[in-house]
C-alpha positions in Angstrom: -105.6 -25.8 -119.8 -108.1 -24.4 -122.0 -107.5 -21.8 -124.7 -110.6 -20.3 -126.1 -111.1 -17.7 -128.6 -112.3 -14.6 -126.9 -112.8 -12.0 -129.6 -116.1 -10.4 -130.0 -116.7 -8.0 -132.9 -119.5 -6.4 -131.1 -117.6 -5.2 -127.8 -114.2 -4.9 -129.7 -113.3 -1.1 -131.0 -113.8 0.2 -134.4 -111.1 -1.4 -136.5 -110.5 2.4 -137.5 -108.9 3.1 -134.2 -105.9 0.8 -134.2 -104.4 1.8 -130.7 -108.0 1.1 -129.2 -107.8 -2.4 -131.0 -104.4 -3.0 -129.8 -105.7 -2.5 -126.1 -108.7 -4.5 -126.8 -106.2 -7.7 -127.9 -103.6 -6.8 -125.2 -106.3 -7.2 -122.6 -107.6 -10.5 -123.9 -104.3 -12.1 -124.1 -103.1 -10.5 -120.6 -106.2 -11.5 -118.6 -105.4 -15.3 -119.4 -102.5 -16.2 -116.7 -101.7 -19.3 -118.8 -100.7 -17.1 -121.7 -98.8 -13.8 -119.6 -98.2 -13.6 -115.7 -97.2 -10.5 -113.8 -96.3 -7.9 -116.2 -95.2 -10.4 -119.1 -95.8 -10.3 -122.7 -96.1 -7.1 -124.8 -98.1 -6.0 -127.9 -97.4 -2.7 -130.4 -99.3 -1.6 -133.4 -97.8 0.7 -136.4 -99.8 3.8 -137.0 -98.9 7.2 -137.6 -98.2 9.8 -134.7 -99.8 13.3 -135.2 -97.3 16.0 -133.9 -97.9 19.4 -132.6 -97.6 21.0 -136.1 -100.4 18.6 -137.5 -97.5 16.3 -139.0 -98.0 12.8 -139.4 -95.0 10.6 -138.0 -94.8 6.9 -139.1 -94.6 5.4 -135.6 -94.5 2.3 -133.0 -96.6 2.4 -130.5 -95.4 -0.2 -128.0 -96.5 -1.5 -124.7 -94.7 0.8 -122.4 -92.9 -1.0 -119.1 -94.6 -0.8 -116.0 -98.0 -1.5 -117.5 -99.6 -4.9 -117.3 -101.4 -6.6 -120.1 -104.6 -7.2 -118.3 -105.4 -4.1 -117.7 -103.7 -1.7 -120.0 -104.9 1.6 -121.5 -103.9 3.7 -124.5 -101.7 5.8 -122.1 -99.6 2.6 -121.8 -98.4 2.6 -125.0 -95.1 4.8 -126.1 -94.9 6.0 -129.8 -91.6 6.0 -131.4 -90.5 7.1 -134.8 -90.5 3.7 -137.2 -87.8 5.0 -139.3 -85.3 5.9 -136.3 -86.0 2.6 -134.7 -85.2 0.8 -137.7 -82.1 2.7 -138.2 -80.6 1.5 -135.2 -81.0 -2.0 -136.0 -77.8 -1.0 -138.5 -75.5 -0.3 -136.0 -72.7 -3.2 -135.5 -73.8 -3.5 -131.7 -75.8 -1.6 -129.0 -75.5 -2.4 -125.3 -78.7 -2.5 -123.5 -78.4 0.3 -121.6 -77.3 2.5 -124.8 -80.4 1.0 -126.5 -83.0 2.1 -123.7 -81.4 5.5 -123.7 -82.0 5.9 -127.5 -85.6 4.3 -127.0 -86.3 6.7 -124.5 -85.2 9.6 -125.8 -86.9 9.0 -129.3 -90.3 8.8 -127.9 -92.5 11.3 -129.7 -94.4 12.1 -126.3 -91.8 12.5 -123.5 -95.1 11.6 -120.9 -95.1 8.4 -122.6 -94.0 5.0 -120.5 -90.6 4.0 -121.4 -90.7 1.6 -123.9 -90.5 -2.3 -124.2 -87.0 -3.8 -124.0 -88.2 -5.7 -126.9 -89.2 -2.4 -128.8 -86.7 -2.9 -131.5 -88.2 -6.8 -132.3 -91.8 -5.1 -133.1 -90.5 -2.3 -135.0 -88.4 -4.9 -137.3 -91.6 -6.8 -137.8 -93.0 -5.4 -141.0 -96.8 -6.1 -140.1 -98.9 -3.7 -138.4 -99.6 -5.5 -135.3 -98.0 -7.8 -133.1 -98.7 -9.7 -129.8 -96.4 -11.2 -127.8 -96.9 -13.7 -124.7 -95.0 -16.4 -122.6 -97.9 -19.2 -123.2 -97.1 -22.0 -121.0 -98.4 -24.4 -123.8 -95.7 -22.9 -126.0 -92.8 -22.8 -123.1 -93.5 -26.3 -122.3 -92.7 -27.4 -126.2 -89.5 -25.3 -125.8 -88.0 -26.7 -122.7 -87.2 -30.2 -123.8 -84.0 -31.4 -125.0 -85.6 -32.0 -128.5 -87.4 -28.6 -127.9 -87.0 -27.2 -131.7 -88.0 -30.6 -133.5 -91.0 -30.6 -131.2 -92.0 -27.1 -132.1 -91.6 -27.8 -135.8 -93.8 -31.2 -135.3 -96.7 -29.2 -133.5 -96.8 -25.8 -135.1 -95.5 -26.6 -138.5 -93.7 -24.8 -141.0 -95.5 -21.6 -140.5 -93.5 -20.3 -137.4 -90.0 -19.2 -137.3 -88.1 -20.7 -134.6 -85.5 -18.5 -133.0 -83.0 -20.1 -131.0 -82.5 -18.5 -127.3 -81.0 -14.8 -127.3 -81.5 -12.5 -124.4 -84.4 -9.7 -125.3 -83.0 -6.6 -127.0 -80.9 -5.2 -129.7 -79.1 -8.8 -130.2 -82.4 -10.6 -130.6 -83.8 -8.1 -132.9 -80.8 -8.6 -135.1 -81.0 -12.4 -135.0 -84.6 -12.1 -136.2 -83.5 -9.7 -138.9 -81.2 -12.6 -140.3 -83.5 -15.0 -140.0 -86.7 -13.2 -141.6 -85.6 -13.3 -145.2 -85.9 -17.1 -145.0 -89.8 -17.6 -144.5 -90.6 -14.3 -142.5 -93.3 -12.7 -145.1 -95.0 -16.2 -145.1 -95.0 -17.2 -141.4 -98.1 -16.6 -138.9 -95.9 -16.2 -136.1 -92.3 -16.8 -134.3 -91.5 -19.1 -131.3 -88.5 -17.7 -129.4 -87.1 -20.8 -127.6 -87.3 -20.6 -123.6 -89.2 -17.4 -124.0 -92.5 -17.3 -126.0 -94.6 -17.0 -129.0 -95.0 -13.7 -131.3 -97.9 -13.5 -133.9 -98.4 -10.5 -136.3 -101.0 -9.5 -139.2 -102.4 -6.5 -140.6 -104.8 -6.2 -137.4 -104.3 -7.1 -133.7 -107.6 -9.0 -134.4 -105.4 -11.0 -137.2 -102.7 -11.2 -134.9 -105.0 -12.4 -131.9 -106.4 -15.1 -134.3 -103.1 -16.4 -135.0 -101.9 -16.4 -131.4 -104.9 -18.4 -130.3 -104.6 -20.9 -133.1 -100.9 -21.5 -132.5 -101.1 -21.8 -128.8 -104.3 -24.1 -129.3 -102.5 -26.6 -131.4 -100.0 -26.9 -128.8 -102.5 -27.2 -125.6 -104.5 -29.9 -128.1 -101.2 -31.6 -128.7 -100.2 -32.0 -125.0 -103.4 -33.1 -124.0 -103.0 -36.1 -126.5 -99.2 -36.7 -125.7 -98.8 -35.4 -122.3 -102.0 -35.2 -120.1 -101.9 -33.6 -117.0 -104.7 -34.6 -114.9 -105.6 -33.0 -111.4 -104.4 -34.3 -108.3 -106.0 -36.9 -106.2 -103.8 -36.6 -103.2 -105.2 -34.9 -100.2 -103.8 -31.4 -99.1 -100.8 -31.5 -96.8 -101.6 -31.0 -93.0 -101.0 -28.4 -90.6 -97.3 -27.9 -89.6 -96.1 -26.1 -86.0 -96.2 -22.5 -86.8 -93.2 -21.6 -84.8 -91.3 -23.6 -87.1 -92.7 -21.9 -90.1 -91.8 -18.4 -88.3 -88.3 -19.8 -87.5 -87.5 -20.6 -91.3 -89.0 -17.2 -92.3 -86.5 -15.7 -89.9 -83.7 -17.6 -91.1 -84.5 -16.4 -94.6 -85.1 -12.9 -93.7 -81.5 -12.9 -92.4 -80.0 -14.0 -95.5 -81.9 -11.3 -97.5 -81.3 -8.8 -95.0 -84.6 -7.4 -94.5 -87.8 -8.7 -93.3 -89.3 -11.2 -96.1 -93.3 -12.5 -96.3 -93.3 -16.4 -96.5 -96.5 -17.6 -97.7 -97.5 -21.9 -97.3 -98.8 -23.4 -99.9 -100.3 -27.1 -99.3 -102.8 -27.9 -102.2 -103.4 -31.1 -103.7 -101.3 -30.2 -106.6 -98.6 -29.3 -104.3 -98.8 -32.1 -102.3 -98.4 -34.3 -105.6 -95.3 -32.6 -106.3 -93.5 -32.1 -103.6 -94.0 -36.0 -103.0 -92.2 -37.0 -106.2 -88.9 -39.1 -105.5 -87.1 -37.0 -108.1 -88.2 -33.8 -106.4 -84.4 -32.3 -105.7 -83.5 -33.2 -109.4 -86.6 -31.9 -111.3 -87.0 -28.8 -109.1 -83.7 -27.3 -109.7 -83.4 -27.4 -113.3 -84.3 -23.7 -113.9 -87.3 -21.5 -114.8 -89.7 -22.0 -117.6 -88.3 -18.5 -119.2 -85.6 -16.5 -118.1 -87.3 -13.5 -117.1 -89.2 -15.7 -114.2 -85.5 -16.0 -112.2 -86.2 -12.1 -111.4 -89.0 -13.4 -109.2 -88.1 -16.6 -108.3 -84.2 -17.0 -108.6 -82.7 -19.8 -110.6 -83.7 -22.7 -108.6 -86.0 -23.2 -105.6 -84.7 -24.6 -102.1 -85.7 -27.9 -101.6 -85.9 -28.7 -97.8 -85.0 -26.4 -95.1 -81.4 -25.9 -95.1 -81.0 -22.0 -95.8 -77.2 -22.2 -95.2 -76.5 -24.7 -98.0 -78.8 -23.1 -100.3 -77.1 -19.6 -99.8 -73.7 -21.2 -100.1 -74.9 -22.7 -103.4 -76.3 -19.3 -104.7 -72.9 -17.5 -103.9 -70.8 -20.4 -105.8 -73.4 -20.2 -108.9 -72.4 -16.4 -108.6 -68.7 -16.8 -108.6 -68.9 -19.1 -111.6 -70.7 -17.0 -113.7 -69.6 -13.6 -112.9 -67.2 -13.8 -115.7 -70.3 -13.8 -117.9 -71.7 -10.0 -116.4 -72.0 -7.4 -118.8 -70.6 -4.5 -116.8 -70.3 -4.1 -112.7 -72.7 -6.1 -110.7 -74.0 -6.1 -107.1 -74.7 -9.5 -105.8 -78.4 -10.1 -104.9 -79.0 -11.5 -101.8 -79.0 -15.2 -101.6 -82.0 -16.2 -100.1 -85.0 -18.2 -101.8 -87.8 -17.0 -103.5 -89.6 -20.2 -103.7 -89.1 -23.7 -101.1 -90.3 -26.9 -102.0 -90.1 -29.4 -99.0 -91.8 -33.1 -98.9 -93.7 -32.1 -95.5 -94.5 -28.8 -95.8 -95.2 -28.2 -99.3 -94.3 -25.0 -101.1 -93.4 -21.3 -99.5 -93.5 -18.7 -101.9 -91.2 -15.8 -100.5 -91.0 -12.2 -101.1 -90.2 -8.6 -100.0 -93.8 -8.0 -99.8 -97.4 -10.0 -99.9 -97.4 -9.0 -103.5 -94.0 -10.1 -104.5 -94.6 -13.4 -102.6 -97.8 -13.7 -104.5 -95.9 -13.3 -108.0 -93.5 -16.2 -107.0 -96.4 -18.2 -106.1 -98.1 -17.9 -109.3 -95.2 -18.6 -111.3 -94.1 -21.8 -109.6 -97.8 -22.7 -109.6 -97.7 -22.6 -113.4 -94.0 -24.5 -113.4 -95.3 -27.5 -111.7 -97.4 -28.6 -114.7 -95.1 -28.0 -116.9 -92.2 -30.1 -114.8 -94.3 -33.2 -114.5 -95.8 -33.1 -118.1 -91.9 -32.7 -119.3 -90.7 -35.3 -116.9 -93.2 -38.1 -117.2 -94.4 -37.7 -120.8 -92.0 -36.0 -122.9 -88.4 -37.5 -122.4 -87.3 -34.5 -119.3 -87.6 -31.0 -118.8 -84.9 -28.9 -120.0 -84.2 -25.2 -118.8 -81.6 -23.1 -120.4 -78.0 -23.7 -119.0 -77.4 -21.3 -115.9 -75.1 -19.1 -117.6 -77.7 -17.8 -119.9 -79.9 -17.7 -116.7 -77.4 -15.8 -114.8 -76.9 -13.3 -117.5 -80.7 -12.4 -117.4 -80.5 -12.3 -113.5 -77.7 -9.7 -113.6 -78.5 -7.7 -116.6 -77.4 -4.7 -117.1 -80.8 -3.2 -116.9 -82.1 -4.9 -113.9 -78.9 -4.0 -111.9 -79.8 0.1 -113.2 -82.9 -0.4 -111.7 -81.8 -1.7 -108.4 -79.5 1.4 -108.3 -82.6 3.8 -109.0 -85.2 2.2 -106.9 -85.6 4.2 -103.9 -86.6 2.9 -100.3 -89.6 0.8 -99.9 -92.6 1.8 -97.3 -90.8 1.5 -93.8 -92.7 -1.4 -92.8 -92.4 -3.6 -95.9 -91.8 -7.2 -95.4 -93.5 -6.9 -91.8 -96.5 -9.0 -90.6 -99.0 -7.5 -88.0 -101.8 -9.1 -86.3 -104.7 -6.7 -85.0 -107.6 -7.7 -83.0 -111.2 -5.6 -83.6 -110.0 -5.0 -86.9 -113.6 -4.9 -88.8 -114.2 -1.5 -87.9 -113.3 1.8 -86.1 -109.3 2.2 -84.9 -108.7 -1.6 -85.5 -109.6 -1.1 -89.3 -108.0 2.1 -89.4 -104.9 0.5 -87.9 -105.0 -2.2 -90.9 -105.3 0.4 -93.4 -102.2 2.5 -92.0 -100.0 -0.4 -91.4 -100.8 -1.8 -94.9 -100.1 1.8 -96.6 -96.9 1.6 -94.7 -95.9 -1.5 -96.5 -97.2 -4.1 -93.7 -99.3 -7.6 -94.6 -102.0 -7.6 -92.1 -104.1 -10.2 -90.2 -107.1 -8.7 -88.9 -109.5 -10.8 -86.1 -112.8 -9.5 -85.4 -116.2 -11.3 -84.1 -117.9 -9.5 -87.3 -117.9 -11.5 -90.6 -117.1 -7.7 -92.4 -113.6 -8.5 -91.0 -113.1 -10.9 -94.3 -113.6 -8.5 -96.7 -112.6 -5.6 -95.0 -109.7 -4.9 -97.7 -109.2 -6.2 -101.2 -105.4 -6.6 -100.6 -102.9 -9.7 -101.1 -101.3 -8.0 -97.9 -104.7 -8.6 -96.0 -105.9 -11.7 -94.4 -109.3 -11.4 -92.2 -110.2 -13.9 -89.9 -113.4 -14.0 -88.3 -112.7 -15.1 -84.6 -114.2 -14.6 -81.0 -111.0 -13.7 -79.0 -112.7 -14.7 -76.2 -112.2 -18.4 -77.5 -108.7 -19.1 -76.8 -108.7 -22.1 -79.3 -110.1 -19.8 -82.1 -107.7 -17.2 -81.5 -104.6 -19.6 -81.5 -106.2 -21.0 -84.7 -106.2 -17.6 -86.3 -102.6 -17.0 -85.0 -101.5 -20.3 -86.6 -103.5 -19.0 -89.9 -101.7 -15.6 -90.2 -98.3 -17.3 -89.9 -99.2 -19.9 -92.7 -100.5 -17.0 -94.6 -97.4 -14.5 -94.0 -94.6 -16.4 -92.5 -94.7 -14.8 -88.9 -95.7 -12.1 -86.8 -93.6 -8.9 -86.0 -96.1 -6.5 -84.8 -99.3 -7.2 -82.7 -101.7 -4.4 -81.9 -104.5 -5.0 -79.4 -107.8 -3.0 -80.5 -110.4 -5.5 -79.4 -112.6 -3.8 -76.9 -116.1 -3.6 -75.6 -118.1 -0.9 -73.6 -120.8 -2.9 -72.1 -123.0 0.0 -71.0 -122.8 2.5 -68.1 -124.2 2.2 -64.5 -123.2 2.9 -60.9 -121.1 0.1 -58.9 -123.9 -0.5 -56.8 -125.9 -1.4 -59.3 -123.0 -3.9 -60.9 -124.4 -5.7 -64.0 -122.4 -8.7 -63.0 -122.8 -10.2 -66.3 -121.8 -6.9 -68.2 -118.8 -6.8 -65.8 -117.6 -10.5 -66.8 -117.9 -9.7 -70.7 -116.3 -6.8 -70.6 -113.3 -8.3 -68.8 -113.3 -11.3 -71.2 -113.1 -9.1 -74.1 -110.9 -6.1 -72.9 -108.4 -8.4 -70.5 -108.4 -12.1 -70.8 -108.6 -12.4 -74.5 -105.7 -9.9 -74.7 -103.6 -12.0 -72.0 -104.5 -15.1 -74.2 -103.4 -13.3 -77.4 -100.1 -12.0 -75.7 -99.0 -15.4 -74.3 -99.8 -16.9 -78.1 -98.2 -14.3 -79.9 -94.8 -14.4 -77.7 -92.8 -17.0 -79.7 -93.4 -15.3 -82.8 -92.7 -11.8 -81.6 -89.5 -13.3 -80.1 -88.5 -14.7 -83.7 -89.2 -11.7 -85.5 -86.5 -10.7 -87.8 -86.9 -6.8 -86.9 -88.1 -7.4 -83.1 -91.3 -7.8 -82.1 -93.5 -4.5 -81.6 -96.8 -4.7 -79.4 -99.2 -1.8 -79.4 -101.9 -1.7 -76.9 -105.1 0.4 -77.4 -106.4 1.6 -74.3 -108.4 4.6 -73.1 -108.0 7.9 -71.4 -110.0 6.5 -68.8 -107.2 4.6 -67.2 -105.3 8.1 -66.1 -108.9 9.9 -65.6 -111.8 7.4 -65.1 -115.3 8.9 -64.7 -118.4 7.6 -63.0 -120.7 4.9 -64.4 -118.0 3.3 -66.6 -116.5 0.7 -63.7 -116.2 -2.3 -65.7 -114.8 -0.3 -69.0 -112.4 1.7 -67.0 -111.3 -1.2 -64.5 -110.5 -3.3 -67.5 -108.5 -1.2 -69.6 -106.6 -0.2 -66.2 -105.9 -3.8 -66.3 -105.1 -4.1 -69.8 -102.5 -1.3 -69.4 -101.0 -2.8 -66.3 -100.9 -6.3 -68.3 -99.0 -4.3 -71.3 -96.4 -3.0 -68.6 -95.7 -6.1 -67.6 -95.3 -7.4 -70.7 -92.9 -4.6 -71.5 -90.7 -5.8 -68.6 -90.7 -9.4 -69.3 -90.2 -9.1 -73.1 -87.3 -6.5 -73.4 -84.5 -9.1 -73.2 -86.5 -10.7 -76.2 -86.2 -7.7 -78.2 -89.5 -7.0 -78.0 -91.1 -3.7 -77.1 -94.6 -3.2 -75.6 -96.4 0.5 -76.0 -99.5 1.6 -75.2 -101.8 4.7 -76.8 -104.8 5.9 -74.6 -107.1 7.7 -77.1 -110.2 9.6 -75.9 -113.0 11.1 -77.9 -112.9 8.8 -80.9 -116.4 9.3 -82.4 -116.2 7.6 -85.5 -115.9 3.9 -84.2 -119.0 1.3 -83.8 -119.2 2.2 -80.3 -120.8 5.9 -81.4 -123.7 6.5 -83.5 -125.8 9.7 -84.3 -128.3 9.2 -81.6 -125.7 8.2 -78.8 -123.8 11.4 -79.9 -126.7 13.8 -79.9 -127.8 12.6 -76.4 -124.3 13.0 -74.9 -124.1 16.4 -76.4 -127.5 17.6 -75.0 -126.5 16.4 -71.3 -123.6 18.9 -71.6 -126.0 21.5 -73.4 -123.7 21.3 -76.4 -124.4 20.9 -80.0 -122.7 17.7 -81.5 -119.9 19.4 -83.2 -118.8 21.2 -80.2 -119.0 18.0 -78.1 -116.9 16.3 -80.1 -114.1 19.1 -79.6 -114.5 18.9 -76.0 -110.4 19.0 -75.4 -108.1 21.5 -74.4 -106.7 21.8 -78.5 -110.4 22.0 -79.5 -109.8 19.1 -82.1 -111.8 16.2 -83.4 -110.0 13.0 -82.5 -110.1 10.5 -85.4 -109.6 6.7 -85.7 -107.2 7.4 -88.5 -105.0 9.8 -86.2 -105.0 7.2 -83.5 -103.7 4.6 -86.2 -100.9 6.7 -87.2 -99.6 7.1 -83.8 -99.9 3.1 -83.4 -97.8 2.9 -86.8 -95.2 5.0 -85.3 -94.7 3.0 -82.6 -94.6 -0.3 -84.4 -91.9 1.6 -86.8 -88.3 2.0 -86.1 -88.4 5.7 -85.0 -89.5 4.3 -81.3 -86.9 1.8 -81.4 -85.9 2.6 -78.1 -89.2 3.0 -76.4 -91.1 0.3 -74.4 -93.6 0.8 -71.7 -94.7 3.9 -72.9 -98.3 5.6 -72.4 -99.3 8.2 -75.0 -102.5 10.2 -74.9 -104.4 11.0 -78.2 -107.2 13.1 -76.9 -106.8 16.4 -78.0 -105.3 17.1 -74.4 -107.4 16.6 -71.4 -106.8 18.8 -68.0 -107.5 15.6 -65.7 -104.9 13.8 -67.5 -102.3 16.5 -67.7 
């Protein structure tokens, strides 16, 4: 870990705009994952708020909930009357729910975001600018059996050391009690098992102190607890069916489909091969707020039932510490460490799994350094962690949260995904919450979407080994396969049967039928294991019901594909897998069509291009997006009692009807 002073006076805002300067400093800290991860940390500045009458109110502008330090804007700060906030600290007690209600009501701009739970602490600190992070190096020092002594040794007398207290009113009151003993002379505060606060007359001053203190911790750790890059080779592949089976077990515990991502880097390999893995990995998170994303401990090994029972016992043991009524969270793990498999990060979505992964990748070096060089890693007692996991504010979030997108937690695999209907299907399924693997012979598939829920694999589907490898890669990335959409297809050219182009015929059959048969055979074990029941949608064509002259290879191949899908529907129903077919026609925004070809076809019918595209009973254009929405519906739960169906998407065709 390196820590750099990145403040640049030339690119920083004018000091005359304190809020803009706070935005700049917040972004510098928030963009470094060694300091802030996924919404952690916060910042504030004290400056007047001018109300509608033109009067200035002494205000605290504090980072709002839901904003990330890395890309926060001015709109991400909530202005609150400073005098009102400080008066709240005179109360003898204040529950977190009451505190947040008061903070929400006190906003000088009702359109501003909800203020940070640490707002009162920011208000208490008399300095104009405040920055707060969860820097790995600082947290490393605090998670030791002699953490307080280590912090004092490394950072000196100019920091206030605050014993662990949950964020909110109680923490602010504790700091108020500690402040007279040296707050005015301090450069910052270390909150044990939590993070670092620094402050100053400007955000630049607070930032300079922040980097200085973290830099001291980094240098001390580098000298006394060096962490060297792993030299182990990455872990090898495992049977993807076993990965999918574990994902299904975890999903059943969670009560919903989950994404499971495998990590097998040299760093992970070194960690999971430790003899003390079980004891070290289960001591608790770096900071209590991580528990919301990773649970208290990872699952070591693959005994899901044992992990669940241990979680239930932990809940029962600590329930008396709950503040108010609680709803027990699901007992499924969010991180798995296994000597053979490496690490799995688990989440309700690909993004949630990524958060768990990032947190644990930052946890591993701290565990190793602490255990091997600093006398051992020591997290907070489980009771304190339980209070955060079952915090009344988090419980309230659960009650307020609406239903997620319908395909959240599901995984999909699409062939022919680089363009046209396949690409549209990828966009639509991700919009509805699914994590998607797209296969295509075009290298453009790799970067088709910039999303953690997208995996693009350049793959020739006519190569069975390449297709099998892509399936395995998809399972390693997302844990399993719930949805398969077969879009890959070619139209190798028109011509009468009498002049049959045998290479074109064979090529068409290879892509449109043979590759699909190989794919279905390869994905069946994963669809059968799906925690939501497998779903297959085959993109065929109107030509199956109403072929035209000159397209023998295309029509025959799609007819064979349709028959293949119908047989799959018959064979796989007992496995809970449904297989349905869509028959598009006249979809002109795909790679098969271009302006020249459209103009030529329109001329054959003595039509302009616009009229040619609307040659159907409804007189409408059929788009890739329209096809994708029908595909997504068939992959969802509304068609849970439908299999073997063939749905035309052609604007109405007399010959089909």
